[in-house]
One Martini backbone bead per residue (centre of mass of N, CA, C, O) as a GRO file, in nm:
protein
  531
    1MET     BB    1   2.980   0.178   6.555
    2ASN     BB    2   2.791  -0.114   6.559
    3LYS     BB    3   2.505  -0.205   6.775
    4PHE     BB    4   2.382  -0.524   6.877
    5THR     BB    5   2.134  -0.674   7.107
    6THR     BB    6   2.116  -1.008   7.220
    7LYS     BB    7   1.864  -1.165   7.435
    8PHE     BB    8   1.853  -1.440   7.652
    9GLY     BB    9   1.695  -1.648   7.829
   10LEU     BB   10   1.844  -1.847   8.052
   11ALA     BB   11   1.706  -2.119   7.981
   12SER     BB   12   1.718  -2.084   7.661
   13LEU     BB   13   2.017  -2.025   7.600
   14LEU     BB   14   2.118  -2.302   7.694
   15ALA     BB   15   1.981  -2.521   7.541
   16CYS     BB   16   1.909  -2.754   7.759
   17VAL     BB   17   1.916  -3.100   7.874
   18ILE     BB   18   1.862  -3.192   8.214
   19PHE     BB   19   2.011  -3.475   8.389
   20ILE     BB   20   2.001  -3.584   8.727
   21SER     BB   21   2.203  -3.829   8.890
   22SER     BB   22   2.235  -4.083   9.140
   23CYS     BB   23   2.490  -4.324   9.221
   24SER     BB   24   2.648  -4.592   9.279
   25LYS     BB   25   2.940  -4.767   9.218
   26ASP     BB   26   2.796  -5.054   9.205
   27THR     BB   27   2.612  -4.955   8.932
   28ASN     BB   28   2.908  -4.922   8.790
   29ASN     BB   29   3.165  -5.027   8.575
   30VAL     BB   30   3.317  -4.774   8.627
   31VAL     BB   31   3.603  -4.650   8.750
   32ILE     BB   32   3.599  -4.441   9.034
   33PRO     BB   33   3.654  -4.218   9.247
   34ASP     BB   34   3.640  -4.102   9.539
   35GLY     BB   35   3.362  -3.944   9.551
   36PRO     BB   36   3.240  -3.709   9.375
   37THR     BB   37   3.099  -3.700   9.047
   38VAL     BB   38   3.113  -3.605   8.695
   39ARG     BB   39   2.921  -3.687   8.414
   40LEU     BB   40   2.942  -3.645   8.061
   41ASN     BB   41   2.674  -3.542   7.815
   42ILE     BB   42   2.735  -3.406   7.502
   43GLY     BB   43   2.578  -3.183   7.292
   44GLN     BB   44   2.371  -3.023   7.032
   45ALA     BB   45   2.212  -2.703   6.917
   46PHE     BB   46   1.931  -2.575   6.744
   47ALA     BB   47   1.720  -2.384   6.643
   48PRO     BB   48   1.408  -2.400   6.559
   49GLU     BB   49   1.165  -2.354   6.323
   50GLY     BB   50   0.942  -2.306   6.543
   51PRO     BB   51   0.742  -2.303   6.777
   52VAL     BB   52   0.738  -2.344   7.123
   53LYS     BB   53   0.755  -2.394   7.433
   54ALA     BB   54   0.758  -2.197   7.719
   55ALA     BB   55   1.052  -2.277   7.810
   56SER     BB   56   1.164  -2.103   7.534
   57VAL     BB   57   1.144  -1.830   7.627
   58GLY     BB   58   1.370  -1.592   7.451
   59ARG     BB   59   1.417  -1.736   7.193
   60SER     BB   60   1.521  -1.758   6.879
   61TYR     BB   61   1.337  -1.838   6.564
   62ALA     BB   62   1.263  -2.000   6.305
   63SER     BB   63   1.111  -2.008   6.015
   64ALA     BB   64   0.994  -2.105   5.752
   65ALA     BB   65   1.029  -2.165   5.453
   66GLN     BB   66   1.208  -1.994   5.205
   67ILE     BB   67   1.067  -1.878   4.876
   68VAL     BB   68   1.225  -1.786   4.567
   69GLU     BB   69   1.238  -1.613   4.261
   70ILE     BB   70   1.500  -1.583   4.005
   71PRO     BB   71   1.565  -1.428   3.743
   72PHE     BB   72   1.777  -1.489   3.450
   73ASP     BB   73   1.619  -1.564   3.176
   74ASN     BB   74   1.439  -1.694   2.905
   75GLN     BB   75   1.509  -2.002   3.028
   76TYR     BB   76   1.555  -1.914   3.343
   77THR     BB   77   1.476  -2.011   3.688
   78LEU     BB   78   1.541  -1.936   4.014
   79VAL     BB   79   1.515  -2.149   4.311
   80ALA     BB   80   1.509  -2.031   4.646
   81THR     BB   81   1.572  -2.227   4.951
   82LEU     BB   82   1.527  -2.154   5.297
   83THR     BB   83   1.626  -2.375   5.565
   84ALA     BB   84   1.562  -2.495   5.876
   85GLU     BB   85   1.739  -2.712   6.058
   86THR     BB   86   1.622  -3.026   6.195
   87ALA     BB   87   1.579  -3.235   6.494
   88ALA     BB   88   1.527  -3.489   6.685
   89ALA     BB   89   1.481  -3.568   6.995
   90PRO     BB   90   1.628  -3.753   7.206
   91GLY     BB   91   1.576  -4.037   7.446
   92LEU     BB   92   1.645  -3.952   7.727
   93LYS     BB   93   1.745  -4.093   8.045
   94ALA     BB   94   1.628  -4.120   8.382
   95SER     BB   95   1.605  -4.135   8.690
   96ASN     BB   96   1.399  -4.089   8.960
   97ARG     BB   97   1.602  -3.839   9.050
   98ALA     BB   98   1.543  -3.679   8.823
   99ALA     BB   99   1.561  -3.381   8.644
  100THR     BB  100   1.358  -3.188   8.410
  101VAL     BB  101   1.448  -2.956   8.138
  102SER     BB  102   1.254  -2.819   7.885
  103THR     BB  103   1.331  -2.632   7.558
  104GLY     BB  104   1.269  -2.742   7.254
  105ILE     BB  105   1.507  -2.824   7.118
  106ASP     BB  106   1.743  -2.928   6.879
  107GLN     BB  107   1.926  -3.236   6.859
  108LYS     BB  108   2.274  -3.330   6.852
  109ALA     BB  109   2.558  -3.457   6.805
  110LEU     BB  110   2.859  -3.422   6.883
  111LYS     BB  111   3.143  -3.387   6.743
  112GLN     BB  112   3.412  -3.558   6.686
  113GLY     BB  113   3.678  -3.376   6.845
  114THR     BB  114   3.552  -3.184   7.025
  115VAL     BB  115   3.634  -2.912   7.214
  116TYR     BB  116   3.548  -2.883   7.559
  117TYR     BB  117   3.428  -2.667   7.834
  118VAL     BB  118   3.432  -2.648   8.203
  119ALA     BB  119   3.311  -2.392   8.394
  120ILE     BB  120   3.350  -2.320   8.742
  121PHE     BB  121   3.090  -2.217   8.966
  122ASP     BB  122   2.977  -2.122   9.241
  123ALA     BB  123   2.703  -2.014   9.432
  124ALA     BB  124   2.838  -1.702   9.410
  125GLY     BB  125   2.998  -1.688   9.119
  126ASP     BB  126   3.277  -1.813   9.150
  127TYR     BB  127   3.574  -1.886   9.014
  128LYS     BB  128   3.757  -2.191   8.986
  129GLU     BB  129   3.751  -2.362   8.696
  130THR     BB  130   3.883  -2.539   8.402
  131LYS     BB  131   3.773  -2.800   8.187
  132SER     BB  132   3.882  -3.039   7.945
  133PHE     BB  133   3.735  -3.191   7.641
  134THR     BB  134   3.701  -3.474   7.419
  135GLN     BB  135   3.509  -3.597   7.193
  136GLY     BB  136   3.557  -3.943   7.216
  137ASN     BB  137   3.781  -3.925   7.464
  138GLY     BB  138   3.669  -4.105   7.666
  139THR     BB  139   3.584  -4.037   7.971
  140GLN     BB  140   3.349  -3.776   8.097
  141ASP     BB  141   3.512  -3.698   8.399
  142PHE     BB  142   3.484  -3.557   8.737
  143ALA     BB  143   3.604  -3.434   9.044
  144ILE     BB  144   3.392  -3.315   9.328
  145GLU     BB  145   3.246  -3.133   9.542
  146LYS     BB  146   2.994  -3.088   9.721
  147GLY     BB  147   2.726  -2.889   9.563
  148LYS     BB  148   2.664  -2.577   9.435
  149TYR     BB  149   2.651  -2.498   9.076
  150THR     BB  150   2.799  -2.349   8.787
  151PHE     BB  151   2.799  -2.468   8.445
  152VAL     BB  152   3.010  -2.363   8.183
  153ILE     BB  153   2.959  -2.480   7.853
  154TYR     BB  154   3.209  -2.474   7.586
  155ALA     BB  155   3.250  -2.420   7.225
  156SER     BB  156   3.397  -2.489   6.912
  157GLY     BB  157   3.264  -2.597   6.606
  158THR     BB  158   3.585  -2.531   6.473
  159ASN     BB  159   3.823  -2.547   6.680
  160LYS     BB  160   3.877  -2.276   6.800
  161THR     BB  161   3.997  -2.037   6.976
  162LEU     BB  162   3.930  -1.945   7.311
  163PRO     BB  163   3.866  -1.785   7.574
  164SER     BB  164   3.953  -1.715   7.890
  165ILE     BB  165   3.937  -1.729   8.255
  166ALA     BB  166   3.986  -1.534   8.503
  167ALA     BB  167   4.097  -1.518   8.796
  168GLY     BB  168   3.842  -1.423   9.021
  169ALA     BB  169   3.592  -1.439   8.870
  170LYS     BB  170   3.273  -1.339   8.777
  171LEU     BB  171   3.002  -1.432   8.613
  172SER     BB  172   2.873  -1.144   8.581
  173ALA     BB  173   3.166  -1.046   8.427
  174VAL     BB  174   3.178  -1.249   8.193
  175ASN     BB  175   3.347  -1.199   7.871
  176PHE     BB  176   3.339  -1.265   7.526
  177GLU     BB  177   3.554  -1.105   7.312
  178GLY     BB  178   3.579  -1.077   6.967
  179LEU     BB  179   3.409  -1.264   6.817
  180THR     BB  180   3.388  -1.483   6.539
  181ALA     BB  181   3.208  -1.661   6.331
  182ASP     BB  182   3.419  -1.905   6.289
  183GLN     BB  183   3.389  -2.004   6.599
  184ASP     BB  184   3.114  -2.122   6.674
  185LEU     BB  185   2.961  -2.073   6.935
  186MET     BB  186   2.898  -2.281   7.222
  187LEU     BB  187   2.630  -2.298   7.486
  188ALA     BB  188   2.608  -2.371   7.848
  189GLN     BB  189   2.404  -2.322   8.145
  190VAL     BB  190   2.437  -2.509   8.468
  191PRO     BB  191   2.263  -2.571   8.729
  192PHE     BB  192   2.426  -2.759   8.994
  193GLU     BB  193   2.390  -3.047   9.207
  194VAL     BB  194   2.629  -3.219   9.403
  195LYS     BB  195   2.649  -3.547   9.495
  196ASP     BB  196   2.680  -3.832   9.582
  197GLY     BB  197   2.867  -3.981   9.366
  198GLN     BB  198   2.729  -4.016   9.058
  199ASN     BB  199   2.683  -3.756   8.819
  200LEU     BB  200   2.458  -3.680   8.566
  201LEU     BB  201   2.520  -3.477   8.254
  202ASN     BB  202   2.293  -3.347   8.030
  203ALA     BB  203   2.399  -3.151   7.747
  204ASP     BB  204   2.328  -2.878   7.518
  205LEU     BB  205   2.484  -2.689   7.280
  206ALA     BB  206   2.435  -2.369   7.177
  207HIS     BB  207   2.409  -2.200   6.896
  208LEU     BB  208   2.477  -1.849   6.828
  209PHE     BB  209   2.526  -1.878   6.535
  210THR     BB  210   2.505  -1.852   6.195
  211GLN     BB  211   2.430  -2.115   5.956
  212VAL     BB  212   2.537  -2.179   5.601
  213THR     BB  213   2.437  -2.383   5.323
  214LEU     BB  214   2.520  -2.447   4.974
  215LYS     BB  215   2.297  -2.551   4.694
  216PHE     BB  216   2.351  -2.608   4.340
  217ASP     BB  217   2.089  -2.751   4.136
  218ALA     BB  218   2.090  -2.834   3.771
  219SER     BB  219   2.021  -3.145   3.680
  220GLN     BB  220   1.729  -3.119   3.547
  221LEU     BB  221   1.834  -2.907   3.298
  222GLY     BB  222   2.166  -2.898   3.364
  223SER     BB  223   2.431  -2.662   3.394
  224VAL     BB  224   2.708  -2.513   3.542
  225SER     BB  225   2.958  -2.335   3.403
  226SER     BB  226   2.959  -2.092   3.622
  227ILE     BB  227   3.106  -1.964   3.956
  228THR     BB  228   3.278  -1.713   4.131
  229GLY     BB  229   3.049  -1.656   4.367
  230ALA     BB  230   2.944  -1.630   4.716
  231THR     BB  231   2.713  -1.437   4.942
  232ILE     BB  232   2.647  -1.318   5.286
  233ALA     BB  233   2.409  -1.102   5.447
  234PRO     BB  234   2.484  -0.998   5.750
  235SER     BB  235   2.819  -0.935   5.916
  236ASN     BB  236   2.980  -0.892   6.188
  237ALA     BB  237   3.290  -0.864   6.298
  238ALA     BB  238   3.174  -0.893   6.598
  239VAL     BB  239   3.126  -1.056   6.934
  240ASP     BB  240   2.968  -1.040   7.245
  241VAL     BB  241   2.963  -1.263   7.546
  242ALA     BB  242   2.763  -1.326   7.803
  243LEU     BB  243   2.763  -1.587   8.042
  244ALA     BB  244   2.516  -1.509   8.242
  245ASN     BB  245   2.289  -1.446   7.968
  246GLY     BB  246   2.374  -1.448   7.655
  247ALA     BB  247   2.452  -1.187   7.561
  248MET     BB  248   2.467  -1.006   7.243
  249THR     BB  249   2.722  -0.794   7.094
  250PHE     BB  250   2.733  -0.622   6.800
  251THR     BB  251   3.032  -0.546   6.622
  252GLY     BB  252   3.099  -0.353   6.381
  253ALA     BB  253   3.097  -0.401   6.060
  254ALA     BB  254   2.887  -0.489   5.800
  255ASN     BB  255   2.935  -0.793   5.607
  256PRO     BB  256   3.011  -0.999   5.383
  257VAL     BB  257   3.020  -1.352   5.324
  258ALA     BB  258   3.182  -1.621   5.204
  259PHE     BB  259   3.156  -1.896   5.016
  260ASN     BB  260   3.285  -2.218   5.015
  261LEU     BB  261   3.351  -2.356   4.719
  262LYS     BB  262   3.404  -2.683   4.592
  263ASN     BB  263   3.287  -2.572   4.325
  264THR     BB  264   3.233  -2.397   3.986
  265ASN     BB  265   3.113  -2.658   3.834
  266GLY     BB  266   2.827  -2.821   3.707
  267THR     BB  267   2.531  -2.978   3.840
  268VAL     BB  268   2.673  -2.944   4.127
  269ILE     BB  269   2.687  -2.703   4.401
  270ASN     BB  270   2.905  -2.672   4.678
  271SER     BB  271   2.934  -2.593   5.032
  272ASP     BB  272   3.042  -2.485   5.307
  273SER     BB  273   3.013  -2.382   5.598
  274THR     BB  274   2.869  -2.071   5.701
  275TYR     BB  275   2.936  -1.784   5.904
  276ILE     BB  276   2.741  -1.559   6.107
  277THR     BB  277   2.697  -1.231   6.271
  278THR     BB  278   2.362  -1.175   6.368
  279ALA     BB  279   2.092  -1.023   6.409
  280ALA     BB  280   1.796  -1.022   6.368
  281THR     BB  281   1.669  -1.040   6.025
  282THR     BB  282   1.489  -0.924   5.708
  283ASN     BB  283   1.777  -0.844   5.539
  284GLY     BB  284   1.901  -1.061   5.382
  285THR     BB  285   2.190  -1.133   5.159
  286ILE     BB  286   2.219  -1.266   4.827
  287VAL     BB  287   2.518  -1.347   4.627
  288LEU     BB  288   2.573  -1.411   4.273
  289SER     BB  289   2.869  -1.475   4.082
  290GLY     BB  290   2.920  -1.552   3.762
  291VAL     BB  291   2.663  -1.677   3.625
  292SER     BB  292   2.649  -1.981   3.429
  293ILE     BB  293   2.414  -2.140   3.199
  294GLY     BB  294   2.465  -2.331   2.940
  295GLY     BB  295   2.670  -2.088   2.829
  296SER     BB  296   2.593  -1.826   2.926
  297VAL     BB  297   2.597  -1.519   3.019
  298ALA     BB  298   2.738  -1.385   3.271
  299LYS     BB  299   2.600  -1.313   3.611
  300ASN     BB  300   2.449  -1.126   3.849
  301LEU     BB  301   2.297  -1.202   4.175
  302THR     BB  302   2.033  -1.048   4.376
  303LYS     BB  303   1.890  -1.125   4.719
  304GLY     BB  304   1.663  -1.005   4.938
  305GLY     BB  305   1.474  -1.059   5.243
  306TRP     BB  306   1.596  -1.233   5.453
  307ASN     BB  307   1.559  -1.448   5.725
  308LEU     BB  308   1.764  -1.403   6.016
  309LYS     BB  309   1.902  -1.601   6.281
  310PRO     BB  310   2.026  -1.689   6.567
  311GLY     BB  311   2.117  -2.032   6.602
  312VAL     BB  312   2.081  -2.104   6.301
  313LYS     BB  313   2.049  -2.372   6.055
  314TYR     BB  314   2.104  -2.354   5.718
  315GLN     BB  315   1.955  -2.431   5.387
  316LEU     BB  316   2.067  -2.356   5.061
  317ASP     BB  317   1.855  -2.396   4.786
  318ILE     BB  318   1.931  -2.418   4.425
  319THR     BB  319   1.717  -2.422   4.141
  320LEU     BB  320   1.583  -2.514   3.837
  321LYS     BB  321   1.338  -2.379   3.634
  322ARG     BB  322   1.111  -2.398   3.415
  323PRO     BB  323   1.005  -2.222   3.175
  324ILE     BB  324   0.718  -1.984   3.143
  325ASP     BB  325   0.865  -1.789   2.946
  326VAL     BB  326   0.896  -1.568   2.648
  327ASN     BB  327   1.091  -1.343   2.450
  328ILE     BB  328   0.873  -1.224   2.178
  329GLY     BB  329   0.779  -0.964   1.972
  330GLY     BB  330   0.792  -0.766   2.242
  331SER     BB  331   0.702  -1.008   2.437
  332THR     BB  332   0.576  -1.202   2.717
  333TRP     BB  333   0.524  -1.539   2.694
  334GLY     BB  334   0.369  -1.810   2.756
  335LEU     BB  335   0.437  -2.168   2.750
  336GLY     BB  336   0.136  -2.206   2.841
  337ASN     BB  337  -0.192  -2.297   2.867
  338LEU     BB  338  -0.481  -2.214   3.004
  339VAL     BB  339  -0.602  -2.306   3.328
  340TYR     BB  340  -0.868  -2.465   3.526
  341ASN     BB  341  -0.957  -2.521   3.871
  342PRO     BB  342  -1.261  -2.614   4.015
  343SER     BB  343  -1.175  -2.711   4.307
  344THR     BB  344  -0.997  -2.427   4.370
  345GLY     BB  345  -1.013  -2.166   4.162
  346LYS     BB  346  -0.760  -2.192   3.979
  347TYR     BB  347  -0.500  -2.047   3.787
  348GLY     BB  348  -0.302  -2.170   3.505
  349PHE     BB  349  -0.063  -2.387   3.358
  350ALA     BB  350   0.038  -2.600   3.152
  351GLN     BB  351   0.288  -2.839   3.203
  352ALA     BB  352   0.293  -2.856   2.889
  353ASN     BB  353   0.348  -2.703   2.573
  354ASN     BB  354   0.164  -2.956   2.434
  355ALA     BB  355  -0.086  -2.867   2.610
  356ALA     BB  356  -0.382  -2.832   2.666
  357GLY     BB  357  -0.638  -2.630   2.759
  358ASP     BB  358  -0.880  -2.429   2.793
  359TYR     BB  359  -1.198  -2.322   2.676
  360PHE     BB  360  -1.277  -1.984   2.571
  361PHE     BB  361  -1.485  -1.738   2.580
  362PRO     BB  362  -1.560  -1.423   2.503
  363ASP     BB  363  -1.583  -1.260   2.806
  364TYR     BB  364  -1.492  -1.501   2.989
  365VAL     BB  365  -1.362  -1.672   3.293
  366LEU     BB  366  -1.494  -1.941   3.216
  367PRO     BB  367  -1.497  -2.231   3.087
  368LYS     BB  368  -1.590  -2.469   2.889
  369PHE     BB  369  -1.808  -2.717   2.889
  370ILE     BB  370  -1.772  -3.074   2.844
  371PRO     BB  371  -1.974  -3.301   2.736
  372THR     BB  372  -2.119  -3.599   2.794
  373SER     BB  373  -2.311  -3.884   2.763
  374ASP     BB  374  -2.441  -3.791   3.059
  375THR     BB  375  -2.536  -3.527   2.976
  376LYS     BB  376  -2.774  -3.303   3.022
  377ASP     BB  377  -2.843  -3.108   2.782
  378PRO     BB  378  -2.584  -3.039   2.593
  379TRP     BB  379  -2.673  -2.794   2.411
  380VAL     BB  380  -2.629  -2.564   2.638
  381TYR     BB  381  -2.294  -2.571   2.585
  382GLN     BB  382  -2.249  -2.420   2.305
  383THR     BB  383  -2.308  -2.169   2.479
  384PRO     BB  384  -2.289  -1.900   2.673
  385SER     BB  385  -2.299  -1.811   3.027
  386ARG     BB  386  -2.290  -1.659   3.331
  387GLU     BB  387  -2.346  -1.908   3.506
  388ARG     BB  388  -2.126  -2.096   3.365
  389ASN     BB  389  -1.883  -1.855   3.269
  390GLY     BB  390  -1.910  -1.604   3.407
  391ALA     BB  391  -1.758  -1.327   3.406
  392ALA     BB  392  -1.644  -1.052   3.280
  393GLY     BB  393  -1.318  -1.085   3.114
  394ASP     BB  394  -0.980  -1.168   3.208
  395PRO     BB  395  -0.831  -1.471   3.290
  396CYS     BB  396  -0.532  -1.399   3.319
  397LYS     BB  397  -0.573  -1.208   3.573
  398LEU     BB  398  -0.625  -1.474   3.773
  399VAL     BB  399  -0.350  -1.527   3.806
  400ASP     BB  400  -0.131  -1.556   4.016
  401GLY     BB  401  -0.001  -1.211   4.085
  402ASN     BB  402  -0.102  -1.022   3.857
  403THR     BB  403   0.104  -1.069   3.561
  404TRP     BB  404  -0.138  -1.117   3.361
  405ARG     BB  405  -0.264  -1.130   3.006
  406LEU     BB  406  -0.392  -1.070   2.743
  407PRO     BB  407  -0.342  -1.039   2.423
  408THR     BB  408  -0.303  -0.829   2.170
  409GLU     BB  409  -0.341  -0.741   1.846
  410GLN     BB  410  -0.063  -0.596   1.838
  411GLU     BB  411   0.110  -0.834   1.951
  412ALA     BB  412   0.037  -1.047   1.739
  413SER     BB  413   0.134  -0.875   1.497
  414ALA     BB  414   0.423  -0.854   1.597
  415LEU     BB  415   0.491  -1.148   1.596
  416ILE     BB  416   0.466  -1.175   1.289
  417GLN     BB  417   0.649  -0.943   1.193
  418ARG     BB  418   0.924  -1.032   1.362
  419THR     BB  419   0.920  -1.332   1.197
  420ASN     BB  420   0.958  -1.221   0.940
  421PRO     BB  421   1.116  -1.134   0.679
  422ASN     BB  422   1.325  -0.886   0.741
  423SER     BB  423   1.336  -0.853   1.062
  424ALA     BB  424   1.410  -0.800   1.389
  425GLU     BB  425   1.397  -1.152   1.436
  426ASN     BB  426   1.476  -1.169   1.096
  427ARG     BB  427   1.738  -1.187   0.856
  428ARG     BB  428   1.587  -1.343   0.665
  429SER     BB  429   1.443  -1.358   0.319
  430ASP     BB  430   1.325  -1.681   0.279
  431ALA     BB  431   1.205  -1.690   0.582
  432ALA     BB  432   1.029  -1.769   0.845
  433ALA     BB  433   1.046  -1.771   1.210
  434ARG     BB  434   0.866  -2.052   1.150
  435TRP     BB  435   0.752  -2.381   1.280
  436VAL     BB  436   0.604  -2.686   1.171
  437ASP     BB  437   0.516  -2.918   1.426
  438THR     BB  438   0.593  -3.132   1.645
  439PHE     BB  439   0.705  -3.105   1.952
  440SER     BB  440   0.908  -3.363   1.927
  441GLY     BB  441   0.924  -3.449   1.590
  442ASN     BB  442   0.737  -3.670   1.578
  443ALA     BB  443   0.528  -3.883   1.462
  444GLY     BB  444   0.197  -3.829   1.615
  445GLY     BB  445   0.202  -3.572   1.733
  446LYS     BB  446   0.161  -3.254   1.839
  447MET     BB  447   0.062  -2.980   1.681
  448GLY     BB  448   0.252  -2.678   1.578
  449MET     BB  449   0.412  -2.345   1.640
  450PHE     BB  450   0.716  -2.213   1.605
  451TYR     BB  451   0.909  -1.944   1.745
  452GLY     BB  452   1.239  -1.852   1.616
  453VAL     BB  453   1.253  -2.070   1.380
  454TYR     BB  454   1.343  -2.307   1.091
  455ASN     BB  455   1.334  -2.550   1.290
  456HIS     BB  456   1.369  -2.793   1.482
  457PRO     BB  457   1.488  -2.749   1.834
  458GLY     BB  458   1.474  -2.987   1.987
  459ALA     BB  459   1.593  -2.999   2.317
  460ALA     BB  460   1.499  -2.670   2.306
  461ARG     BB  461   1.176  -2.649   2.289
  462ASP     BB  462   1.110  -2.527   2.580
  463GLN     BB  463   1.233  -2.228   2.483
  464TYR     BB  464   0.983  -2.204   2.290
  465LEU     BB  465   0.736  -2.091   2.116
  466PHE     BB  466   0.433  -2.282   2.130
  467MET     BB  467   0.147  -2.333   1.919
  468LEU     BB  468  -0.126  -2.507   1.955
  469PHE     BB  469  -0.327  -2.734   1.761
  470ALA     BB  470  -0.645  -2.729   1.930
  471GLY     BB  471  -0.861  -2.578   1.813
  472GLN     BB  472  -1.238  -2.561   1.820
  473TYR     BB  473  -1.546  -2.421   1.945
  474SER     BB  474  -1.847  -2.371   1.727
  475THR     BB  475  -2.129  -2.386   1.837
  476SER     BB  476  -2.021  -2.654   1.998
  477ASN     BB  477  -1.924  -3.005   2.106
  478THR     BB  478  -1.722  -3.000   1.865
  479LEU     BB  479  -1.402  -3.049   1.777
  480ASN     BB  480  -1.213  -2.833   1.568
  481GLY     BB  481  -0.880  -2.859   1.418
  482GLU     BB  482  -0.725  -3.069   1.542
  483ASN     BB  483  -0.384  -3.053   1.423
  484ASN     BB  484  -0.425  -2.793   1.223
  485LYS     BB  485  -0.528  -2.561   1.436
  486ALA     BB  486  -0.509  -2.235   1.570
  487TYR     BB  487  -0.676  -2.079   1.854
  488TYR     BB  488  -0.660  -1.745   1.991
  489LEU     BB  489  -0.720  -1.516   2.245
  490ILE     BB  490  -0.783  -1.165   2.191
  491THR     BB  491  -0.750  -0.828   2.193
  492ALA     BB  492  -0.897  -0.557   2.046
  493ASN     BB  493  -0.893  -0.293   1.869
  494GLY     BB  494  -1.115  -0.084   2.046
  495GLY     BB  495  -1.225  -0.361   2.142
  496GLY     BB  496  -1.272  -0.661   2.229
  497TYR     BB  497  -1.242  -0.951   2.009
  498LYS     BB  498  -1.008  -1.212   1.890
  499LYS     BB  499  -0.825  -1.416   1.656
  500PHE     BB  500  -0.543  -1.624   1.667
  501GLU     BB  501  -0.417  -1.774   1.373
  502MET     BB  502  -0.294  -2.113   1.275
  503GLY     BB  503  -0.089  -2.310   1.037
  504GLY     BB  504   0.003  -2.633   0.885
  505ALA     BB  505   0.258  -2.829   0.785
  506LYS     BB  506   0.465  -3.068   0.852
  507GLY     BB  507   0.783  -2.940   0.805
  508SER     BB  508   0.725  -2.615   0.793
  509ILE     BB  509   0.678  -2.315   0.720
  510GLY     BB  510   0.500  -2.044   0.902
  511TRP     BB  511   0.270  -1.877   0.702
  512ASP     BB  512   0.004  -1.927   0.888
  513CYS     BB  513  -0.087  -1.600   0.985
  514GLN     BB  514  -0.367  -1.456   1.170
  515ILE     BB  515  -0.639  -1.213   1.210
  516ASN     BB  516  -0.966  -1.257   1.345
  517GLY     BB  517  -1.272  -1.303   1.401
  518ILE     BB  518  -1.520  -1.357   1.678
  519ASN     BB  519  -1.748  -1.556   1.814
  520SER     BB  520  -1.958  -1.609   2.082
  521GLY     BB  521  -1.931  -1.948   2.034
  522ASP     BB  522  -1.628  -1.929   2.064
  523ALA     BB  523  -1.387  -2.182   2.186
  524VAL     BB  524  -1.059  -2.113   2.303
  525GLN     BB  525  -0.747  -2.057   2.342
  526VAL     BB  526  -0.501  -1.950   2.603
  527ARG     BB  527  -0.241  -1.695   2.586
  528CYS     BB  528  -0.034  -1.539   2.793
  529VAL     BB  529   0.089  -1.214   2.909
  530ARG     BB  530   0.281  -0.988   3.027
  531ASN     BB  531   0.257  -0.676   3.179
   0.00000   0.00000   0.00000
C-alpha cells in the first residue's frame, strides 16, 4: 500500500474568510428565536493560481498555465494547455465588531442544492452535534449557547454520502477514512466565539481534491472524427482526512481516472469534471485513446510531466495547431520561410506558407538589409559584411528549440529524386509529383511549387510543401525573378553552400528543379529542415 501525506497549516487548510458580527434582533427583519444564533453564509474555494499572502502559508498552490505541444501526424500538432481556474474574491462586508482573517484563496458561490454539514466542537474539542443544511433552501441559521466553539463545516461537491462523526469523539481524533475522489470533499474549520444576538459566519469550503475538465477544440482546422477515451493519472484509490489539521493520507494503488466525455466526435469534445486524489506531483499523465482527426488513422497519445496539486480546479484545453512542417523526400521540411525579428533578435517562420521570408547571404546569420529611398549609400548593402550581416553559420540553428538546420545538398537532391516519376514517393511514370501554381490556385496570387501532388491541392494546400517563387538579390538591391523562380540556400556536399532552384509556368508539372552554385553576393530565401 502506497501512502502519501499532505499536511496543510491550520489557517490555510480551512481556506475560509470569516467575518463574525453581533447585532440585535431589532436590526434584522428575519424572525429568530430568543438567545444566541449563528447565521451561515457558505461559499467554496479553490487553491489560487500563484503565490499568495503570508496568511496562506502551508497550503499548496497551482503554478501558471502549462502548455505543451503533442505531435499527431504530418498534418496536425495538438496544443494542450492546463490552467488552474481562479475567481476574484467577493467583497464581503462586516460590521465594526467583525474580525477578518484573509487567506488569499479564490472564492465562488456554493452550488445551489449542495448539502453541507456543521459539526460543532466545544472549546475543549469535544464533539457536540452535527447540523445539516441545503444551500439555497431557506435561512441557514441555528440556535446555540454562548461560548467558544470550533465549527467544522464540510460537504461533498458532488453530493455524495460522507462519513458521520461518532458521539463522544474528540476533534483531534476525528478522521474521515476511505474517501474517494468522486466525493469531492470540501472542508473549513472555524474557531468561533458565539455572543448574544445573531452571529454571522461567512466561510468558504476548501476543495481538497484535484478537479480537471477537458475540452478538445478542433474547430479552427477541422474536426475530431473519433476519440474512444481519455484518462488522467495518478489518482490513489482512497484518502484519509484528519479534521483537526486537514492532513491527507493517500492510500491504495495509484491508477488513471477516465474522463466522462459528453461526445466522442465533432468539432468540440467536452467532458464532465473529473476528480482525482493525489499528493502534489510533477508527473501527472494524460492519455488520449483512439484519436482520429479529419478521418486520419486513429492513434493513442500520451503526455506526462504535468504539475498537479490538491485542491486545484484545472481546465485542460486541447486545440489543433496548423502544421509547421511536413515529411517528404526523406526529410522533415518547414512549411514557412525563415524570418528574423530585429527588435527581439528572434528567428522564426513566416505565418503563411506563401509569404516570403528574409533574404540571407551564404554563411551569414543576419539577413540582407533592403534599402529604401531614404537610405544613405544604399550601394553598400549590395554585398554582405560581418558588421551588417552577422557571424558565419547556419541561421536555421538559431530558431528557438535548436531543432532546425539548413537543408543539405543531398536532402535537396533526394526531394527531387523521390518526387520524380517512378520513385519512392511517386508511382506515376508520366509526371513528377510537383505542381507549379499560385498558393491559392487563383490568378494573380503568389507563385511557387507544391511537392507531393500532381495538381493544385485545394483546401489541403497548408499540408503540402510549397516553395515560394520569391526571387533573389544578386549583388544588387533589386529583386530578380519574383513569381518566376525560387532560390533557396542549402549546404553543399564537402562544405560551403549552394542554391536549390526551381521554376515553371502556372498550372503545370514542376519539371524545373536543380541545384546550382551560389555567389557570395546572392541573397536568397531559407527553408529549414528538422535535425
